[in-house]
N, C-alpha and C positions, 0 to 999 in steps of 0.2 A: 449855429444856433444863436438866435437874438439874445441880447442880454438878459430880457425878462419876458416870459410867456405868462401872461396873468393866470390862465387857468392852471398851468402847472405850479406856480408859485402858491395858489389857493390850497395845494393838497400837502398838508402838513403831516409829519410824522412824529409823534411824540416819544417814541421808543423804537429799538431795533426789532425787526420781525426775525423769526428764527426761520431756518431752512424749510421746515414743514409748512409754516404759514405762507411763505413765498411759493412754495408748490401749490398750495391749495388756492391762492390767489391766481396764480398762473392758470391753473385749471379752469377756474371759473372765468377768467377773461378770454380763454380759448372757446369756452362754451358761448359766450356772449357774442363773440366774433362769429361763431357757427350761426347764431340764431339771426343776426344781422345779415349774413350771407344767405341764409334761406329765406328770409323775407324780401331781400332787394336784390338778390343775384349779383352782390357786389363781387368784384374779382381782386386780384393783387394790384393790378394797375389803379384800379379805383381807390383802393386802401392807400397805395403810396401817393396818390395825388392829394387825398385828404391829408395825409402826414406832411406832405410838402406845403400845402396851404396853410398848415398850422405852424409851419417852420420847426417841425419835431422829426422829420424823416431820418435823419442821421442817428437818433435814438432807438427808434424801432426798426431799423434797416435789416438787422439779423432776422427778426421776427418775419418782417415782410419776405425776405429771401425764403422763408420756409412756409410761407402760407400758401396752401394750394387746397382747393377743395376736393380733390380726389386722391389725397395720398396722405399716410400717416404723419401727425405733427412731430417734429423731431425737437424743436425748441421746447424744453420743459420748464426751466425756471427763469423768471424775468428779474431784472434788478428794480430796486425802487423807481428809479428814473425812468425805466420801460414801463413799469405799471403805470405811473402817472402819464406818462405820453399815451399809453393806450386807453386809459380812462378818457383822457381829452379827446382822442379819435373816435372813441366809441360815443361819446356823448354828441359830438358833431354829426356824426352818421346817423344816430337816433333821432337827433333833432330835425335832419332833412327828410327823415322818413316818418315823422310824427303821425301825418294824416293817414298814411298806410298801417301804421301800427293800431291807432285808434279804430280804424275800419275793421281790422281783425279782431280786436277786442270785442267790438260791437258783434261781429259774427259769432264770437265765444258765447257772449251774453245771450243771443238769441237761440244757440243749440240748448243752453241751459233753461232758458224760459220754456221752450218746446220740448224739454225732456229727450234732447237728442245728443248722440255722440259728437264730440268735436269734428271728427273726421266726416260727419254728414254734411259739413258746410264744405262746398267746393274749394273756396279760397283758404280755410283753414286746413283742409285736407292736403293741399298743395303745399303750404308753409310746413306742416308736420312731416310730410314726406320728404320735402327738401332738407329739413333739419335732420331727419333720421339718416339719410344718405350720406350727408356731409359728416355728421357727427360718427357714423360708423367707418367711414373711409378716413377720419382723422384721429379716431380713439381706437377703433377696433370693432370688428362686427359681434363679438360676444360679449359686449361690455353690459347692455342692460336689454330688458325685453322691450317690445313696442310699445306697451302700455306706460312703462316707466319713462322710455324716451319722449313719448308723447307729453307726458305731464311736465318733463323737463323743458321741453319745447314751449308750452304754454306758460309755465311759470316764468321763463325768461322772456316771452312776449310781453307779459305784464310788466315785468322789470324794465324793460326797453322804454315803456311809457314814462316811468319816472326818471330814468336817465335822459330823456330826450328834452327835458325842460332846460331853460337857460342855466340853472344851478344844477343840472342832473350830474356834471362831472363830480361835484362835491358829494352829492347822493351816493353815486356809485362807489367814490372812494371811502367814505363812511362806512357803506354796506360791506364792502370788501374787508376793511378793517375788523370790522365787528365780527362778521362770520370767521375771519380767520383766527379769532381767539376763542371759537366755540370748538368743542371736540368733532371730529369728523364722523358723522354717522353714515356708513354707505347705505345707498338706496336698497330696498328689498328686491330681489330677483323674483320675478314672476315666471 
């Protein structure tokens, strides 16, 4: 690993995180990875290439070994250094997909404008269906209803826009830390 990776060095932590906070952040990062994969069809090889380009592959090698779109996630808790590295990777991938993210958000806006369901847009339907398929393979089939998973997918799509900016790594890091300090409210099952 190089002596200094500017984006990793930007991500400061003022206090230690508890195990429950690390677990919450780890779950959220896996959901973000699922959203990116659903949108871009990225695979483990491309994820590894991005990590290698950022010179942080060794930090996330365990997570990369576990990453698969079609089997349950085994890797449950990340270290602070792994969280920093994944934040950097997801910022890079979201930045590379910014035009696609914006296009899908535009489709979502159009469905709202025309009082349609998001799944009535073919591109959004593909994204949502891809997200649900990957999510259920990685987290379990009976975790949430279709409506809940659709909402999660769309909220993550919106989040990806913010994380795709040049300072998106800092935005994501800050959001993860802030949300980890809030009590966990499970989504309602429909």
